[in-house]
N, C-alpha and C positions, 0 to 999 in steps of 0.2 A: 569750348573743346578745356579743360582742367591744361592748366601750365605750370611743369615743376619749376623751380628755382635753383637750375642745376646752370655751370657755366663752365666753360674749359678751364683746365684741372681738377674737376672735381674728382675723389677717388671712388671706385667701386667696386665690389666684389660681385666677380663673375661664380654663380653655381654649378656643379658639372650637372652636363645635359648628354643622355648618350656616348660619342665618340668625345665630348670637348673638353677637359677638365677644367677643372674650378680652378680660377683664381684672380689677382688685384686689377686693377686697371686705373689711366687715366682718362676721361673725355679730351680729344686734340680738336676736336671740331663737331658743331652744330649744324645740322640741317634741319631747317624749316621749312614745309610747304603747304601750301592749304589744302590742299585733297589729302596728303596722308598723313598730318601733323608733324611733330617736332620727333627728332632723330638723332641719332649721335654717333659718333665714330669714338671707338674705347680702343689703346694701346697697352694692352698687359703688360704687367712688367717682364713676363719672359720673352717676349717680341712680339707676337701674335696680333695680326689687329682686327676687329671685331667693326663691322662696318654695317651702318643702319640699324642699334639697337634700338629698337621704339620705346620713345617716351612711358609706355606704358605697362612695360616689362621691368620698368625699375620701381618694386616698391617689394617691401619685404617677406612677399608670398610669391615673385615673382621670380625670373632666372638671374634679377639685376638688385644687389642691393644698394644704395650709398653706403658709405665706410667715412668715421673719423677716428682722430685720437682713442676719443671716450672709447668707441666701440670696439678700435683695433689696439690691443698693444705695439702690435708687430709695425703701424704704419707710422712714420716721421715726415718733418715738413718738406723735405723736397721730392714729395710727390712718390718715394720708391719705400715698399716692406722691407725691413731688416732681414737681412738672408746672414745667418751665423755660420 
């Protein structure tokens, strides 16, 4: 099983899927399971919680992608995006 080096506090971007709006979020919990692999609980900046985000969905072509300050000028170090 290939494991990404993601930790609690890592910023992610969720791409819009059908009825779910896009948004930035932060990993707040990591689940490890021998059968199902690694998944994450993500708290989005708008207050939504998405539970069991699968490790395999976090990639540039998937529903989720990692974010850092270089990728997103709206990102700041307290784990939130800037709101004007």
